[in-house]
C-alpha positions in Angstrom: 121.8 108.9 87.7 121.0 110.1 91.3 120.8 107.9 94.4 120.3 108.7 98.0 122.0 107.1 100.8 120.9 107.5 104.5 123.5 109.4 106.8 124.2 106.2 109.0 124.0 103.2 107.0 123.0 101.0 109.9 120.0 103.0 110.8 116.6 101.9 108.7 115.0 104.7 106.6 112.6 106.3 108.7 109.0 108.0 107.6 107.6 110.2 110.1 108.0 107.9 113.4 107.7 104.8 111.4 110.1 102.7 109.6 109.6 102.4 105.6 108.0 98.8 105.9 105.9 100.0 108.9 104.6 103.2 107.1 103.7 101.4 103.8 101.9 98.7 106.1 100.0 101.5 107.7 99.2 103.6 104.9 97.7 100.8 103.3 95.7 99.3 106.4 94.3 102.8 106.7 93.4 103.2 103.1 91.5 99.7 103.1 89.8 100.3 106.4 88.5 103.4 105.2 87.0 101.9 102.2 85.7 98.9 103.9 84.6 100.8 106.9 82.5 99.4 109.9 83.6 96.7 112.3 86.0 95.3 109.9 87.7 98.5 109.4 88.1 99.1 112.9 89.5 95.6 113.5 92.0 96.4 110.9 93.0 99.4 112.9 93.1 97.5 116.0 95.4 94.6 114.2 97.7 97.5 113.2 97.9 98.9 116.4 99.0 95.4 118.0 101.2 94.5 115.1 103.6 97.5 115.2 104.5 97.1 118.7 105.2 93.4 118.4 107.2 93.9 115.2 109.4 96.4 117.1 110.1 93.9 119.6 111.9 91.5 117.0 115.1 92.2 115.4 115.5 93.9 112.1 114.7 91.9 109.0 112.6 89.5 110.9 109.5 89.6 108.7 111.7 89.4 105.5 113.1 85.9 107.1 109.9 84.7 108.3 108.5 85.1 104.8 111.5 83.4 103.5 111.0 80.7 106.0 107.3 80.2 104.7 108.5 80.2 101.2 106.6 83.6 100.1 110.1 85.0 99.0 113.6 83.9 98.2 116.7 85.6 98.4 119.0 85.7 96.0 122.5 83.4 96.1 120.6 81.7 99.2 119.5 78.1 99.7 115.7 77.4 100.3 114.2 77.3 103.5 113.8 73.3 103.1 117.4 72.7 102.6 119.4 71.3 105.5 122.9 71.1 104.0 124.6 73.8 102.2 127.9 73.5 100.8 129.5 76.8 99.2 
């Protein structure tokens, strides 16, 4: 079993000039915009162009923690977002 690790573990995986999550978002947005077309497609591209600089101004892992806070995802071995007390 071969697994690839980045050269520096503190750096995120980068594809072209995007991070891995930005690349997935950008490619899926472009594909959906091409399929939908018209004003909605251009609105999606504009939203992407506004979203990426906003996301880059936030710390790493911001979207995952935001999704956790909204209850969309859960982290293994961590309490839920509505718990106020946690005893190990």
